[in-house]
Backbone atoms as SQL, in Angstrom:
CREATE TABLE atoms (id INTEGER PRIMARY KEY, chain TEXT, resi INTEGER, resn TEXT, atom TEXT, x REAL, y REAL, z REAL);
INSERT INTO atoms VALUES
  (1, 'A', 1, 'GLN', 'N', 84.039, -51.719, -17.474),
  (2, 'A', 1, 'GLN', 'CA', 84.685, -50.445, -17.708),
  (3, 'A', 1, 'GLN', 'C', 85.261, -50.445, -19.115),
  (4, 'A', 2, 'CYS', 'N', 85.095, -49.338, -19.797),
  (5, 'A', 2, 'CYS', 'CA', 85.623, -49.169, -21.148),
  (6, 'A', 2, 'CYS', 'C', 86.740, -48.125, -21.074),
  (7, 'A', 3, 'ILE', 'N', 87.979, -48.580, -21.301),
  (8, 'A', 3, 'ILE', 'CA', 89.147, -47.707, -21.177),
  (9, 'A', 3, 'ILE', 'C', 89.902, -47.699, -22.492),
  (10, 'A', 4, 'GLY', 'N', 90.444, -46.539, -22.860),
  (11, 'A', 4, 'GLY', 'CA', 91.280, -46.450, -24.038),
  (12, 'A', 4, 'GLY', 'C', 90.656, -45.593, -25.125),
  (13, 'A', 5, 'PRO', 'N', 91.429, -45.355, -26.184),
  (14, 'A', 5, 'PRO', 'CA', 90.993, -44.424, -27.224),
  (15, 'A', 5, 'PRO', 'C', 90.054, -45.013, -28.276),
  (16, 'A', 6, 'SER', 'N', 89.845, -46.324, -28.303),
  (17, 'A', 6, 'SER', 'CA', 89.143, -46.916, -29.439),
  (18, 'A', 6, 'SER', 'C', 87.678, -46.506, -29.567),
  (19, 'A', 7, 'MET', 'N', 87.036, -46.108, -28.479),
  (20, 'A', 7, 'MET', 'CA', 85.622, -45.740, -28.559),
  (21, 'A', 7, 'MET', 'C', 85.381, -44.230, -28.435),
  (22, 'A', 8, 'LEU', 'N', 86.443, -43.431, -28.577),
  (23, 'A', 8, 'LEU', 'CA', 86.254, -41.981, -28.620),
  (24, 'A', 8, 'LEU', 'C', 85.453, -41.633, -29.864),
  (25, 'A', 9, 'PRO', 'N', 84.590, -40.682, -29.875),
  (26, 'A', 9, 'PRO', 'CA', 84.188, -39.803, -28.779),
  (27, 'A', 9, 'PRO', 'C', 83.031, -40.344, -27.948),
  (28, 'A', 10, 'THR', 'N', 82.551, -41.536, -28.243),
  (29, 'A', 10, 'THR', 'CA', 81.399, -42.092, -27.526),
  (30, 'A', 10, 'THR', 'C', 81.690, -42.246, -26.044),
  (31, 'A', 11, 'PHE', 'N', 82.870, -42.790, -25.724),
  (32, 'A', 11, 'PHE', 'CA', 83.277, -42.974, -24.328),
  (33, 'A', 11, 'PHE', 'C', 84.608, -42.273, -24.093),
  (34, 'A', 12, 'ASN', 'N', 84.896, -41.959, -22.835),
  (35, 'A', 12, 'ASN', 'CA', 86.110, -41.247, -22.462),
  (36, 'A', 12, 'ASN', 'C', 87.328, -42.165, -22.505),
  (37, 'A', 13, 'ILE', 'N', 88.483, -41.604, -22.793),
  (38, 'A', 13, 'ILE', 'CA', 89.723, -42.373, -22.875),
  (39, 'A', 13, 'ILE', 'C', 90.129, -42.935, -21.508),
  (40, 'A', 14, 'ARG', 'N', 89.796, -42.217, -20.438),
  (41, 'A', 14, 'ARG', 'CA', 90.198, -42.644, -19.088),
  (42, 'A', 14, 'ARG', 'C', 89.285, -43.708, -18.509),
  (43, 'A', 15, 'GLY', 'N', 88.199, -43.958, -19.161),
  (44, 'A', 15, 'GLY', 'CA', 87.340, -45.048, -18.718),
  (45, 'A', 15, 'GLY', 'C', 85.975, -44.611, -18.254),
  (46, 'A', 16, 'ASP', 'N', 84.979, -45.153, -18.888),
  (47, 'A', 16, 'ASP', 'CA', 83.593, -44.978, -18.466),
  (48, 'A', 16, 'ASP', 'C', 83.147, -46.288, -17.825),
  (49, 'A', 17, 'ILE', 'N', 82.290, -46.186, -16.840),
  (50, 'A', 17, 'ILE', 'CA', 81.729, -47.384, -16.225),
  (51, 'A', 17, 'ILE', 'C', 80.366, -47.612, -16.865),
  (52, 'A', 18, 'LEU', 'N', 80.208, -48.805, -17.406),
  (53, 'A', 18, 'LEU', 'CA', 79.039, -49.129, -18.203),
  (54, 'A', 18, 'LEU', 'C', 78.278, -50.299, -17.590),
  (55, 'A', 19, 'VAL', 'N', 76.983, -50.321, -17.837),
  (56, 'A', 19, 'VAL', 'CA', 76.142, -51.436, -17.415),
  (57, 'A', 19, 'VAL', 'C', 75.817, -52.242, -18.675),
  (58, 'A', 20, 'THR', 'N', 75.989, -53.547, -18.566),
  (59, 'A', 20, 'THR', 'CA', 75.691, -54.424, -19.697),
  (60, 'A', 20, 'THR', 'C', 74.591, -55.405, -19.315),
  (61, 'A', 21, 'GLU', 'N', 73.971, -55.943, -20.326),
  (62, 'A', 21, 'GLU', 'CA', 73.014, -57.023, -20.107),
  (63, 'A', 21, 'GLU', 'C', 73.384, -58.152, -21.060),
  (64, 'A', 22, 'ARG', 'N', 73.188, -59.373, -20.608),
  (65, 'A', 22, 'ARG', 'CA', 73.626, -60.551, -21.368),
  (66, 'A', 22, 'ARG', 'C', 72.509, -61.215, -22.167),
  (67, 'A', 23, 'LEU', 'N', 71.271, -60.907, -21.834),
  (68, 'A', 23, 'LEU', 'CA', 70.146, -61.586, -22.451),
  (69, 'A', 23, 'LEU', 'C', 70.093, -61.372, -23.972),
  (70, 'A', 24, 'SER', 'N', 70.340, -60.158, -24.422),
  (71, 'A', 24, 'SER', 'CA', 70.328, -59.882, -25.872),
  (72, 'A', 24, 'SER', 'C', 71.332, -60.753, -26.613),
  (73, 'A', 25, 'VAL', 'N', 72.513, -60.938, -26.024),
  (74, 'A', 25, 'VAL', 'CA', 73.541, -61.769, -26.645),
  (75, 'A', 25, 'VAL', 'C', 73.093, -63.225, -26.665),
  (76, 'A', 26, 'LYS', 'N', 72.592, -63.716, -25.532),
  (77, 'A', 26, 'LYS', 'CA', 72.169, -65.120, -25.434),
  (78, 'A', 26, 'LYS', 'C', 71.014, -65.448, -26.375),
  (79, 'A', 27, 'LEU', 'N', 70.103, -64.486, -26.561),
  (80, 'A', 27, 'LEU', 'CA', 68.932, -64.713, -27.410),
  (81, 'A', 27, 'LEU', 'C', 69.170, -64.318, -28.869),
  (82, 'A', 28, 'GLY', 'N', 70.375, -63.827, -29.173),
  (83, 'A', 28, 'GLY', 'CA', 70.666, -63.417, -30.548),
  (84, 'A', 28, 'GLY', 'C', 69.938, -62.154, -30.959),
  (85, 'A', 29, 'LYS', 'N', 69.682, -61.271, -30.002),
  (86, 'A', 29, 'LYS', 'CA', 68.935, -60.030, -30.269),
  (87, 'A', 29, 'LYS', 'C', 69.837, -58.812, -30.430),
  (88, 'A', 30, 'ILE', 'N', 71.107, -59.032, -30.654),
  (89, 'A', 30, 'ILE', 'CA', 72.003, -57.899, -30.890),
  (90, 'A', 30, 'ILE', 'C', 71.803, -57.415, -32.332),
  (91, 'A', 31, 'ARG', 'N', 72.056, -56.145, -32.547),
  (92, 'A', 31, 'ARG', 'CA', 71.834, -55.535, -33.850),
  (93, 'A', 31, 'ARG', 'C', 73.035, -54.679, -34.247),
  (94, 'A', 32, 'VAL', 'N', 73.118, -54.409, -35.522),
  (95, 'A', 32, 'VAL', 'CA', 74.150, -53.497, -36.010),
  (96, 'A', 32, 'VAL', 'C', 73.956, -52.162, -35.302),
  (97, 'A', 33, 'GLY', 'N', 75.046, -51.602, -34.809),
  (98, 'A', 33, 'GLY', 'CA', 75.007, -50.339, -34.078),
  (99, 'A', 33, 'GLY', 'C', 75.084, -50.502, -32.578),
  (100, 'A', 34, 'ASP', 'N', 74.820, -51.706, -32.059),
  (101, 'A', 34, 'ASP', 'CA', 74.923, -51.941, -30.618),
  (102, 'A', 34, 'ASP', 'C', 76.384, -51.898, -30.180),
  (103, 'A', 35, 'VAL', 'N', 76.620, -51.409, -28.971),
  (104, 'A', 35, 'VAL', 'CA', 77.938, -51.473, -28.347),
  (105, 'A', 35, 'VAL', 'C', 77.951, -52.722, -27.475),
  (106, 'A', 36, 'VAL', 'N', 79.010, -53.512, -27.602),
  (107, 'A', 36, 'VAL', 'CA', 79.107, -54.761, -26.844),
  (108, 'A', 36, 'VAL', 'C', 80.452, -54.861, -26.138),
  (109, 'A', 37, 'MET', 'N', 80.482, -55.710, -25.128),
  (110, 'A', 37, 'MET', 'CA', 81.723, -56.116, -24.485),
  (111, 'A', 37, 'MET', 'C', 81.994, -57.528, -24.977),
  (112, 'A', 38, 'ALA', 'N', 83.252, -57.810, -25.324),
  (113, 'A', 38, 'ALA', 'CA', 83.601, -59.130, -25.873),
  (114, 'A', 38, 'ALA', 'C', 85.011, -59.509, -25.442),
  (115, 'A', 39, 'ARG', 'N', 85.266, -60.799, -25.363),
  (116, 'A', 39, 'ARG', 'CA', 86.636, -61.285, -25.176),
  (117, 'A', 39, 'ARG', 'C', 87.413, -60.916, -26.421),
  (118, 'A', 40, 'SER', 'N', 88.611, -60.432, -26.243),
  (119, 'A', 40, 'SER', 'CA', 89.455, -60.084, -27.379),
  (120, 'A', 40, 'SER', 'C', 89.905, -61.352, -28.100),
  (121, 'A', 41, 'PRO', 'N', 89.712, -61.419, -29.417),
  (122, 'A', 41, 'PRO', 'CA', 90.184, -62.593, -30.156),
  (123, 'A', 41, 'PRO', 'C', 91.709, -62.694, -30.173),
  (124, 'A', 42, 'SER', 'N', 92.392, -61.571, -30.011),
  (125, 'A', 42, 'SER', 'CA', 93.853, -61.593, -30.040),
  (126, 'A', 42, 'SER', 'C', 94.475, -61.807, -28.660),
  (127, 'A', 43, 'ASP', 'N', 93.711, -61.558, -27.579),
  (128, 'A', 43, 'ASP', 'CA', 94.195, -61.776, -26.218),
  (129, 'A', 43, 'ASP', 'C', 93.001, -62.105, -25.324),
  (130, 'A', 44, 'PRO', 'N', 92.672, -63.395, -25.166),
  (131, 'A', 44, 'PRO', 'CA', 91.478, -63.799, -24.415),
  (132, 'A', 44, 'PRO', 'C', 91.435, -63.338, -22.959),
  (133, 'A', 45, 'ARG', 'N', 92.554, -62.843, -22.422),
  (134, 'A', 45, 'ARG', 'CA', 92.535, -62.315, -21.052),
  (135, 'A', 45, 'ARG', 'C', 91.909, -60.933, -21.002),
  (136, 'A', 46, 'MET', 'N', 91.785, -60.285, -22.158),
  (137, 'A', 46, 'MET', 'CA', 91.249, -58.925, -22.225),
  (138, 'A', 46, 'MET', 'C', 89.791, -58.929, -22.679),
  (139, 'A', 47, 'VAL', 'N', 89.058, -57.937, -22.184),
  (140, 'A', 47, 'VAL', 'CA', 87.698, -57.697, -22.650),
  (141, 'A', 47, 'VAL', 'C', 87.722, -56.368, -23.388),
  (142, 'A', 48, 'VAL', 'N', 87.129, -56.343, -24.577),
  (143, 'A', 48, 'VAL', 'CA', 87.111, -55.123, -25.389),
  (144, 'A', 48, 'VAL', 'C', 85.694, -54.579, -25.474),
  (145, 'A', 49, 'CYS', 'N', 85.617, -53.294, -25.705),
  (146, 'A', 49, 'CYS', 'CA', 84.346, -52.599, -25.883),
  (147, 'A', 49, 'CYS', 'C', 84.342, -52.081, -27.319),
  (148, 'A', 50, 'LYS', 'N', 83.411, -52.569, -28.138),
  (149, 'A', 50, 'LYS', 'CA', 83.363, -52.191, -29.561),
  (150, 'A', 50, 'LYS', 'C', 81.919, -52.102, -30.015),
  (151, 'A', 51, 'ARG', 'N', 81.733, -51.556, -31.207),
  (152, 'A', 51, 'ARG', 'CA', 80.413, -51.445, -31.815),
  (153, 'A', 51, 'ARG', 'C', 80.256, -52.533, -32.872),
  (154, 'A', 52, 'ILE', 'N', 79.087, -53.134, -32.941),
  (155, 'A', 52, 'ILE', 'CA', 78.801, -54.136, -33.965),
  (156, 'A', 52, 'ILE', 'C', 78.475, -53.418, -35.269),
  (157, 'A', 53, 'LEU', 'N', 79.252, -53.733, -36.302),
  (158, 'A', 53, 'LEU', 'CA', 79.008, -53.129, -37.611),
  (159, 'A', 53, 'LEU', 'C', 78.579, -54.152, -38.653),
  (160, 'A', 54, 'GLY', 'N', 78.528, -55.415, -38.274),
  (161, 'A', 54, 'GLY', 'CA', 78.051, -56.440, -39.194),
  (162, 'A', 54, 'GLY', 'C', 77.707, -57.707, -38.455),
  (163, 'A', 55, 'LEU', 'N', 76.622, -58.355, -38.885),
  (164, 'A', 55, 'LEU', 'CA', 76.175, -59.617, -38.311),
  (165, 'A', 55, 'LEU', 'C', 76.356, -60.731, -39.331),
  (166, 'A', 56, 'GLU', 'N', 76.257, -61.979, -38.887),
  (167, 'A', 56, 'GLU', 'CA', 76.451, -63.103, -39.803),
  (168, 'A', 56, 'GLU', 'C', 75.550, -62.957, -41.029),
  (169, 'A', 57, 'GLY', 'N', 76.150, -63.220, -42.186),
  (170, 'A', 57, 'GLY', 'CA', 75.429, -63.118, -43.452),
  (171, 'A', 57, 'GLY', 'C', 75.453, -61.749, -44.084),
  (172, 'A', 58, 'ASP', 'N', 75.765, -60.702, -43.306),
  (173, 'A', 58, 'ASP', 'CA', 75.850, -59.348, -43.869),
  (174, 'A', 58, 'ASP', 'C', 77.059, -59.233, -44.790),
  (175, 'A', 59, 'THR', 'N', 76.916, -58.466, -45.846),
  (176, 'A', 59, 'THR', 'CA', 78.063, -58.081, -46.664),
  (177, 'A', 59, 'THR', 'C', 78.354, -56.630, -46.321),
  (178, 'A', 60, 'ILE', 'N', 79.569, -56.385, -45.877),
  (179, 'A', 60, 'ILE', 'CA', 79.938, -55.040, -45.444),
  (180, 'A', 60, 'ILE', 'C', 81.075, -54.504, -46.304),
  (181, 'A', 61, 'THR', 'N', 81.202, -53.193, -46.315),
  (182, 'A', 61, 'THR', 'CA', 82.330, -52.536, -46.951),
  (183, 'A', 61, 'THR', 'C', 83.278, -52.118, -45.849),
  (184, 'A', 62, 'VAL', 'N', 84.497, -52.587, -45.933),
  (185, 'A', 62, 'VAL', 'CA', 85.492, -52.330, -44.901),
  (186, 'A', 62, 'VAL', 'C', 86.503, -51.320, -45.426),
  (187, 'A', 63, 'ALA', 'N', 86.784, -50.313, -44.610),
  (188, 'A', 63, 'ALA', 'CA', 87.815, -49.336, -44.936),
  (189, 'A', 63, 'ALA', 'C', 89.060, -49.678, -44.132),
  (190, 'A', 64, 'SER', 'N', 90.181, -49.786, -44.815),
  (191, 'A', 64, 'SER', 'CA', 91.451, -50.077, -44.163),
  (192, 'A', 64, 'SER', 'C', 92.421, -48.960, -44.494),
  (193, 'A', 65, 'ASP', 'N', 93.119, -48.458, -43.475),
  (194, 'A', 65, 'ASP', 'CA', 94.047, -47.347, -43.717),
  (195, 'A', 65, 'ASP', 'C', 95.507, -47.755, -43.542),
  (196, 'A', 66, 'LYS', 'N', 95.818, -48.997, -43.839),
  (197, 'A', 66, 'LYS', 'CA', 97.209, -49.448, -43.725),
  (198, 'A', 66, 'LYS', 'C', 98.063, -48.802, -44.800),
  (199, 'A', 67, 'GLY', 'N', 99.274, -48.452, -44.426),
  (200, 'A', 67, 'GLY', 'CA', 100.214, -47.878, -45.381),
  (201, 'A', 67, 'GLY', 'C', 99.930, -46.436, -45.736),
  (202, 'A', 68, 'GLY', 'N', 99.079, -45.769, -44.964),
  (203, 'A', 68, 'GLY', 'CA', 98.846, -44.350, -45.182),
  (204, 'A', 68, 'GLY', 'C', 97.770, -44.030, -46.199),
  (205, 'A', 69, 'SER', 'N', 97.241, -45.022, -46.903),
  (206, 'A', 69, 'SER', 'CA', 96.154, -44.747, -47.836),
  (207, 'A', 69, 'SER', 'C', 94.968, -45.645, -47.490),
  (208, 'A', 70, 'THR', 'N', 93.777, -45.099, -47.679),
  (209, 'A', 70, 'THR', 'CA', 92.579, -45.849, -47.348),
  (210, 'A', 70, 'THR', 'C', 92.168, -46.715, -48.528),
  (211, 'A', 71, 'LYS', 'N', 91.932, -47.985, -48.236),
  (212, 'A', 71, 'LYS', 'CA', 91.478, -48.933, -49.247),
  (213, 'A', 71, 'LYS', 'C', 90.155, -49.526, -48.766),
  (214, 'A', 72, 'PHE', 'N', 89.295, -49.864, -49.715),
  (215, 'A', 72, 'PHE', 'CA', 87.989, -50.426, -49.391),
  (216, 'A', 72, 'PHE', 'C', 87.873, -51.819, -49.988),
  (217, 'A', 73, 'TYR', 'N', 87.242, -52.716, -49.253),
  (218, 'A', 73, 'TYR', 'CA', 86.962, -54.043, -49.783),
  (219, 'A', 73, 'TYR', 'C', 85.655, -54.546, -49.183),
  (220, 'A', 74, 'HIS', 'N', 85.040, -55.504, -49.866),
  (221, 'A', 74, 'HIS', 'CA', 83.772, -56.083, -49.416),
  (222, 'A', 74, 'HIS', 'C', 84.040, -57.425, -48.752),
  (223, 'A', 75, 'LEU', 'N', 83.257, -57.716, -47.733),
  (224, 'A', 75, 'LEU', 'CA', 83.439, -58.939, -46.967),
  (225, 'A', 75, 'LEU', 'C', 82.079, -59.436, -46.495),
  (226, 'A', 76, 'GLN', 'N', 81.845, -60.739, -46.615),
  (227, 'A', 76, 'GLN', 'CA', 80.628, -61.319, -46.064),
  (228, 'A', 76, 'GLN', 'C', 80.974, -61.931, -44.709),
  (229, 'A', 77, 'ILE', 'N', 80.182, -61.583, -43.704),
  (230, 'A', 77, 'ILE', 'CA', 80.425, -62.064, -42.345),
  (231, 'A', 77, 'ILE', 'C', 79.981, -63.528, -42.279),
  (232, 'A', 78, 'PRO', 'N', 80.895, -64.439, -41.872),
  (233, 'A', 78, 'PRO', 'CA', 80.542, -65.859, -41.813),
  (234, 'A', 78, 'PRO', 'C', 79.524, -66.177, -40.718),
  (235, 'A', 79, 'LYS', 'N', 78.897, -67.312, -40.858),
  (236, 'A', 79, 'LYS', 'CA', 77.917, -67.796, -39.877),
  (237, 'A', 79, 'LYS', 'C', 78.580, -67.865, -38.496),
  (238, 'A', 80, 'GLY', 'N', 77.853, -67.391, -37.486),
  (239, 'A', 80, 'GLY', 'CA', 78.343, -67.461, -36.109),
  (240, 'A', 80, 'GLY', 'C', 79.360, -66.390, -35.754),
  (241, 'A', 81, 'HIS', 'N', 79.472, -65.330, -36.581),
  (242, 'A', 81, 'HIS', 'CA', 80.453, -64.267, -36.352),
  (243, 'A', 81, 'HIS', 'C', 79.799, -62.890, -36.440),
  (244, 'A', 82, 'VAL', 'N', 80.506, -61.900, -35.919),
  (245, 'A', 82, 'VAL', 'CA', 80.117, -60.496, -36.033),
  (246, 'A', 82, 'VAL', 'C', 81.350, -59.689, -36.416),
  (247, 'A', 83, 'TRP', 'N', 81.115, -58.478, -36.894),
  (248, 'A', 83, 'TRP', 'CA', 82.211, -57.555, -37.215),
  (249, 'A', 83, 'TRP', 'C', 82.190, -56.457, -36.162),
  (250, 'A', 84, 'LEU', 'N', 83.295, -56.282, -35.436),
  (251, 'A', 84, 'LEU', 'CA', 83.398, -55.286, -34.371),
  (252, 'A', 84, 'LEU', 'C', 84.401, -54.210, -34.747),
  (253, 'A', 85, 'GLN', 'N', 84.033, -52.954, -34.497),
  (254, 'A', 85, 'GLN', 'CA', 84.969, -51.846, -34.702),
  (255, 'A', 85, 'GLN', 'C', 84.782, -50.818, -33.609),
  (256, 'A', 86, 'GLY', 'N', 85.876, -50.141, -33.285),
  (257, 'A', 86, 'GLY', 'CA', 85.808, -49.016, -32.372),
  (258, 'A', 86, 'GLY', 'C', 85.303, -47.793, -33.114),
  (259, 'A', 87, 'ASP', 'N', 84.722, -46.853, -32.389),
  (260, 'A', 87, 'ASP', 'CA', 84.218, -45.630, -33.010),
  (261, 'A', 87, 'ASP', 'C', 85.346, -44.712, -33.474),
  (262, 'A', 88, 'ASN', 'N', 86.530, -44.865, -32.909),
  (263, 'A', 88, 'ASN', 'CA', 87.689, -44.054, -33.284),
  (264, 'A', 88, 'ASN', 'C', 88.469, -44.823, -34.360),
  (265, 'A', 89, 'PHE', 'N', 88.144, -44.566, -35.609),
  (266, 'A', 89, 'PHE', 'CA', 88.668, -45.328, -36.747),
  (267, 'A', 89, 'PHE', 'C', 90.189, -45.484, -36.728),
  (268, 'A', 90, 'HIS', 'N', 90.913, -44.422, -36.391),
  (269, 'A', 90, 'HIS', 'CA', 92.373, -44.442, -36.485),
  (270, 'A', 90, 'HIS', 'C', 93.073, -44.992, -35.241),
  (271, 'A', 91, 'LYS', 'N', 92.365, -45.196, -34.151),
  (272, 'A', 91, 'LYS', 'CA', 92.993, -45.654, -32.902),
  (273, 'A', 91, 'LYS', 'C', 92.256, -46.847, -32.305),
  (274, 'A', 92, 'SER', 'N', 91.938, -47.822, -33.130),
  (275, 'A', 92, 'SER', 'CA', 91.202, -48.974, -32.638),
  (276, 'A', 92, 'SER', 'C', 91.761, -50.264, -33.225),
  (277, 'A', 93, 'ARG', 'N', 92.059, -51.199, -32.346),
  (278, 'A', 93, 'ARG', 'CA', 92.390, -52.569, -32.782),
  (279, 'A', 93, 'ARG', 'C', 91.073, -53.324, -32.764),
  (280, 'A', 94, 'ASP', 'N', 90.644, -53.771, -33.924),
  (281, 'A', 94, 'ASP', 'CA', 89.312, -54.356, -34.025),
  (282, 'A', 94, 'ASP', 'C', 89.270, -55.362, -35.168),
  (283, 'A', 95, 'SER', 'N', 88.094, -55.642, -35.679),
  (284, 'A', 95, 'SER', 'CA', 87.940, -56.651, -36.735),
  (285, 'A', 95, 'SER', 'C', 88.734, -56.329, -37.994),
  (286, 'A', 96, 'ARG', 'N', 89.076, -55.076, -38.208),
  (287, 'A', 96, 'ARG', 'CA', 89.929, -54.743, -39.358),
  (288, 'A', 96, 'ARG', 'C', 91.295, -55.388, -39.208),
  (289, 'A', 97, 'GLU', 'N', 91.692, -55.667, -37.969),
  (290, 'A', 97, 'GLU', 'CA', 92.976, -56.314, -37.686),
  (291, 'A', 97, 'GLU', 'C', 92.814, -57.825, -37.516),
  (292, 'A', 98, 'TYR', 'N', 91.818, -58.255, -36.737),
  (293, 'A', 98, 'TYR', 'CA', 91.710, -59.685, -36.433),
  (294, 'A', 98, 'TYR', 'C', 90.557, -60.387, -37.129),
  (295, 'A', 99, 'GLY', 'N', 89.827, -59.701, -37.987),
  (296, 'A', 99, 'GLY', 'CA', 88.777, -60.339, -38.775),
  (297, 'A', 99, 'GLY', 'C', 87.473, -60.507, -38.015),
  (298, 'A', 100, 'PRO', 'N', 86.522, -61.216, -38.630),
  (299, 'A', 100, 'PRO', 'CA', 85.240, -61.451, -37.966),
  (300, 'A', 100, 'PRO', 'C', 85.446, -62.163, -36.623),
  (301, 'A', 101, 'VAL', 'N', 84.625, -61.793, -35.654),
  (302, 'A', 101, 'VAL', 'CA', 84.751, -62.299, -34.286),
  (303, 'A', 101, 'VAL', 'C', 83.657, -63.332, -34.026),
  (304, 'A', 102, 'PRO', 'N', 84.015, -64.496, -33.479),
  (305, 'A', 102, 'PRO', 'CA', 82.986, -65.476, -33.138),
  (306, 'A', 102, 'PRO', 'C', 81.978, -64.888, -32.145),
  (307, 'A', 103, 'SER', 'N', 80.711, -65.078, -32.433),
  (308, 'A', 103, 'SER', 'CA', 79.648, -64.557, -31.556),
  (309, 'A', 103, 'SER', 'C', 79.770, -65.086, -30.135),
  (310, 'A', 104, 'ALA', 'N', 80.370, -66.255, -29.968),
  (311, 'A', 104, 'ALA', 'CA', 80.550, -66.836, -28.638),
  (312, 'A', 104, 'ALA', 'C', 81.445, -65.973, -27.747),
  (313, 'A', 105, 'LEU', 'N', 82.240, -65.075, -28.326),
  (314, 'A', 105, 'LEU', 'CA', 83.104, -64.200, -27.527),
  (315, 'A', 105, 'LEU', 'C', 82.363, -62.976, -26.979),
  (316, 'A', 106, 'LEU', 'N', 81.150, -62.725, -27.476),
  (317, 'A', 106, 'LEU', 'CA', 80.369, -61.591, -26.973),
  (318, 'A', 106, 'LEU', 'C', 79.918, -61.884, -25.555),
  (319, 'A', 107, 'GLN', 'N', 80.078, -60.896, -24.676),
  (320, 'A', 107, 'GLN', 'CA', 79.717, -61.080, -23.270),
  (321, 'A', 107, 'GLN', 'C', 78.483, -60.315, -22.853),
  (322, 'A', 108, 'GLY', 'N', 78.220, -59.203, -23.492),
  (323, 'A', 108, 'GLY', 'CA', 77.038, -58.432, -23.116),
  (324, 'A', 108, 'GLY', 'C', 76.886, -57.199, -23.970),
  (325, 'A', 109, 'ARG', 'N', 75.661, -56.700, -24.029),
  (326, 'A', 109, 'ARG', 'CA', 75.354, -55.466, -24.757),
  (327, 'A', 109, 'ARG', 'C', 75.355, -54.313, -23.759),
  (328, 'A', 110, 'VAL', 'N', 76.082, -53.264, -24.099),
  (329, 'A', 110, 'VAL', 'CA', 76.142, -52.072, -23.246),
  (330, 'A', 110, 'VAL', 'C', 74.847, -51.295, -23.442),
  (331, 'A', 111, 'PHE', 'N', 74.188, -50.949, -22.323),
  (332, 'A', 111, 'PHE', 'CA', 72.954, -50.176, -22.476),
  (333, 'A', 111, 'PHE', 'C', 72.889, -48.928, -21.598),
  (334, 'A', 112, 'TYR', 'N', 73.817, -48.780, -20.629),
  (335, 'A', 112, 'TYR', 'CA', 73.747, -47.615, -19.753),
  (336, 'A', 112, 'TYR', 'C', 75.144, -47.231, -19.277),
  (337, 'A', 113, 'ARG', 'N', 75.418, -45.931, -19.252),
  (338, 'A', 113, 'ARG', 'CA', 76.685, -45.417, -18.713),
  (339, 'A', 113, 'ARG', 'C', 76.371, -44.797, -17.355),
  (340, 'A', 114, 'ILE', 'N', 77.125, -45.228, -16.312),
  (341, 'A', 114, 'ILE', 'CA', 76.891, -44.679, -14.975),
  (342, 'A', 114, 'ILE', 'C', 78.028, -43.768, -14.503),
  (343, 'A', 115, 'TRP', 'N', 79.156, -43.773, -15.200),
  (344, 'A', 115, 'TRP', 'CA', 80.265, -42.892, -14.838),
  (345, 'A', 115, 'TRP', 'C', 80.983, -42.456, -16.083),
  (346, 'A', 116, 'PRO', 'N', 81.342, -41.230, -16.222),
  (347, 'A', 116, 'PRO', 'CA', 81.269, -40.118, -15.277),
  (348, 'A', 116, 'PRO', 'C', 79.840, -39.582, -15.159),
  (349, 'A', 117, 'PRO', 'N', 79.557, -38.888, -14.036),
  (350, 'A', 117, 'PRO', 'CA', 78.188, -38.417, -13.776),
  (351, 'A', 117, 'PRO', 'C', 77.600, -37.571, -14.904),
  (352, 'A', 118, 'GLN', 'N', 78.414, -36.732, -15.551),
  (353, 'A', 118, 'GLN', 'CA', 77.872, -35.887, -16.619),
  (354, 'A', 118, 'GLN', 'C', 77.534, -36.692, -17.872),
  (355, 'A', 119, 'GLY', 'N', 77.933, -37.955, -17.908),
  (356, 'A', 119, 'GLY', 'CA', 77.633, -38.796, -19.055),
  (357, 'A', 119, 'GLY', 'C', 76.579, -39.854, -18.781),
  (358, 'A', 120, 'TRP', 'N', 75.932, -39.798, -17.622),
  (359, 'A', 120, 'TRP', 'CA', 74.915, -40.799, -17.273),
  (360, 'A', 120, 'TRP', 'C', 73.869, -40.887, -18.361),
  (361, 'A', 121, 'GLY', 'N', 73.443, -42.093, -18.623),
  (362, 'A', 121, 'GLY', 'CA', 72.329, -42.240, -19.548),
  (363, 'A', 121, 'GLY', 'C', 72.433, -43.501, -20.386),
  (364, 'A', 122, 'PHE', 'N', 71.381, -43.731, -21.157),
  (365, 'A', 122, 'PHE', 'CA', 71.323, -44.902, -22.018),
  (366, 'A', 122, 'PHE', 'C', 72.308, -44.778, -23.165),
  (367, 'A', 123, 'VAL', 'N', 72.891, -45.893, -23.522),
  (368, 'A', 123, 'VAL', 'CA', 73.796, -45.969, -24.663),
  (369, 'A', 123, 'VAL', 'C', 72.975, -46.558, -25.797),
  (370, 'A', 124, 'GLY', 'N', 72.693, -45.724, -26.769),
  (371, 'A', 124, 'GLY', 'CA', 71.829, -46.162, -27.852),
  (372, 'A', 124, 'GLY', 'C', 72.586, -46.815, -28.992),
  (373, 'A', 125, 'ARG', 'N', 71.822, -47.360, -29.856),
  (374, 'A', 125, 'ARG', 'CA', 72.348, -47.990, -31.071),
  (375, 'A', 125, 'ARG', 'C', 72.552, -46.883, -32.105),
  (376, 'A', 126, 'ILE', 'N', 73.684, -46.930, -32.792),
  (377, 'A', 126, 'ILE', 'CA', 73.929, -45.990, -33.870),
  (378, 'A', 126, 'ILE', 'C', 73.912, -46.781, -35.159),
  (379, 'A', 127, 'PRO', 'N', 72.904, -46.541, -36.002),
  (380, 'A', 127, 'PRO', 'CA', 72.882, -47.284, -37.270),
  (381, 'A', 127, 'PRO', 'C', 74.076, -46.903, -38.126),
  (382, 'A', 128, 'SER', 'N', 74.618, -47.884, -38.812),
  (383, 'A', 128, 'SER', 'CA', 75.800, -47.667, -39.633),
  (384, 'A', 128, 'SER', 'C', 75.461, -47.910, -41.094),
  (385, 'A', 129, 'GLN', 'N', 75.860, -46.989, -41.953),
  (386, 'A', 129, 'GLN', 'CA', 75.649, -47.147, -43.384),
  (387, 'A', 129, 'GLN', 'C', 76.720, -48.052, -43.983),
  (388, 'A', 130, 'SER', 'N', 77.948, -47.908, -43.516),
  (389, 'A', 130, 'SER', 'CA', 79.047, -48.759, -43.975),
  (390, 'A', 130, 'SER', 'C', 80.104, -48.802, -42.906),
  (391, 'A', 131, 'VAL', 'N', 80.991, -49.758, -42.995),
  (392, 'A', 131, 'VAL', 'CA', 82.022, -49.964, -41.990),
  (393, 'A', 131, 'VAL', 'C', 83.186, -49.071, -42.281);
């Protein structure tokens, strides 16, 4: 289940029920734009739902809005890590806060939404031009 504001408008704030598969993660077949479930690096008891915006070796441009102004910086994702962000830029605790996430924390790739009924369907990859 994906609950909270971080993935708005892709998923509902009250919680969507999602189907995940683990094979893509185990085989290293995840791609930029995939939505994944992962253990939170800041609280391992929690599972977060975020979008992959960078894979190991990628150089990404990160936008940070701390202090009321947006700043941009470049970052290379280290080996064995990914960059995760919520789709709701202003209401997401993600890699902008805790940095690159170890790939070992990824639990599965989201591929289908089964609840709410009006949202049934495949969850596709959204290619990202920049973070």
